[in-house]
Legacy VTK file of the C-alpha trace (Angstrom):
# vtk DataFile Version 3.0
C-alpha trace
ASCII
DATASET POLYDATA
POINTS 87 float
-102.080 30.350 53.415
-98.955 31.305 51.484
-100.063 34.933 51.408
-100.517 34.968 55.157
-97.060 33.505 55.637
-95.487 36.066 53.347
-97.116 38.965 55.131
-95.766 37.795 58.491
-92.164 37.421 57.408
-89.901 40.307 58.308
-88.425 42.588 55.691
-84.721 41.966 55.258
-82.534 44.925 54.489
-81.175 45.150 50.974
-77.447 45.207 50.435
-75.944 48.161 48.619
-75.462 46.176 45.374
-79.034 44.891 45.504
-80.360 48.429 46.025
-78.429 49.615 42.989
-79.733 46.805 40.767
-83.284 46.866 42.111
-84.199 50.230 43.673
-87.090 50.347 46.140
-88.880 53.266 44.515
-89.278 53.998 40.843
-90.077 57.669 40.352
-89.600 58.270 36.638
-90.302 56.546 33.333
-86.573 56.297 32.678
-85.977 54.466 35.979
-88.813 52.087 35.135
-87.341 51.378 31.705
-83.877 50.712 33.156
-85.339 48.294 35.715
-87.281 46.420 33.031
-84.168 46.143 30.852
-82.204 44.708 33.785
-84.919 42.172 34.576
-85.147 41.156 30.910
-81.357 40.795 30.633
-81.236 38.628 33.756
-84.132 36.492 32.519
-82.695 35.908 29.051
-79.259 35.222 30.520
-80.612 32.643 32.965
-82.630 30.855 30.288
-79.739 30.694 27.813
-77.316 29.565 30.533
-79.579 26.802 31.856
-80.259 25.532 28.331
-76.546 25.600 27.490
-76.985 27.681 24.346
-73.639 29.488 24.591
-70.219 28.518 25.972
-69.308 29.305 29.591
-66.953 32.071 28.413
-69.970 34.054 27.158
-71.229 34.634 30.712
-70.066 36.855 33.518
-70.791 36.100 37.153
-72.753 38.514 39.325
-73.569 37.830 42.975
-76.757 39.167 44.503
-76.678 38.331 48.210
-76.095 34.560 48.144
-77.549 34.139 44.639
-75.078 33.579 41.805
-76.326 35.003 38.501
-74.742 34.242 35.142
-75.150 37.308 32.927
-74.685 37.046 29.179
-71.921 39.332 27.939
-70.309 40.203 24.633
-68.028 37.379 23.595
-66.130 37.994 20.357
-65.745 34.222 19.882
-69.496 33.592 20.004
-71.533 35.489 17.434
-74.839 34.335 18.962
-74.110 35.963 22.315
-73.022 39.157 20.552
-76.354 39.279 18.736
-78.438 38.648 21.874
-76.568 41.331 23.845
-76.966 43.743 20.939
-80.748 43.188 20.918
LINES 1 88
87 0 1 2 3 4 5 6 7 8 9 10 11 12 13 14 15 16 17 18 19 20 21 22 23 24 25 26 27 28 29 30 31 32 33 34 35 36 37 38 39 40 41 42 43 44 45 46 47 48 49 50 51 52 53 54 55 56 57 58 59 60 61 62 63 64 65 66 67 68 69 70 71 72 73 74 75 76 77 78 79 80 81 82 83 84 85 86
């Protein structure tokens, strides 16, 4: 049932920022690797933010349509966030 509902929903057009972060077509290995790194960074950032592992100052805010994403960034005051970003 859920599959049928998904197939009937219309495609919404991506905003320019969304198209840059998540391109529609991946043509090369390098593009695929960049996309996977972005998805991994977003995933790790969301998990660490929701679990409260690092202070609020260690995160930057990125908006994707109406979705607010907290992205882990280098924070000189927090050695843990520096290490995660380095990895």
